[in-house]
N, C-alpha and C positions, 0 to 999 in steps of 0.2 A: 643516664637517666633510664630507669626501668619502665617498661610499658605498664599501663594500668591493668589491674586484675580483670579477668573476664567476669562479666556480670552473670547472674543466674540465667537471664534470657539468652545470652550468648552461648552459655554452656548447654542449655536445652536445645538451642538451634543446632549446635554442633552435633550433639548426640542424635537429634532427629535426622540430620543429613547423613550421619554415619550409618544409622539404621537403614535409611533409604539406599545408601550405597551398598550395604551388605545384601539387601534384598535384590538389588539389580544384579550384583555379582552372582548371587545364588541362582537367580533365574537364568543367567547366562550359562552357568555351570550345568544346570539341569538340561537346558537345550542342547549343550554340547554332549552331555552324556547320552541323551536320547538319539543323537546323530551317529553315535559310535556303532561300529559293526559288532556282531555277536562275539567275534574273536577278541576284539579290543575290550569289550565288556568283561569277558572272562579273565583276560590278562590283568585288567585293572582290579577286579575283585580278588584275584590271587595275590596281588601286591598288598592290598589292604588286609587280607587275612594272614599274610605271612608275618613273621616276627621282625618287625622293623623298629629299631630303637627310637627313631624320631616320632613314632606313633605312640610310644609308651611314656611320653612325657608326663611326669607326675604333677600334682598340684603345685602352684607357685608358693614360695615361702613368704611372699609379701601379699598383703590383702589387696582386694580389688580397689578399695578406696585409695590406697597408696599409689597403685598403678594409674588410676584416673587422675590423681593430683599431679603425678609426673607428666602425664600426657598434656594436661592443661598448662603446666609450666613450660613445656616445649612449645606449645602453641603461642604462648605469650611472648616468648623470645623470638618467634618468627623464624 
């Protein structure tokens, strides 16, 4: 038996909690970046500015809606 589809309210709640989580993670990263020494900051900046293949990832071949639908299907399956 398949679980019931997520309601619009459940999807909105999930997206809201996801956004809150991203903000909390971002705030944590900002605090960690501010706590770095000057040498660590320069090393990190050098890594970002160098030619790293993982940073040059192009746009996805699938649409955001399809990615969102796949995410919600994974959540339904638990």
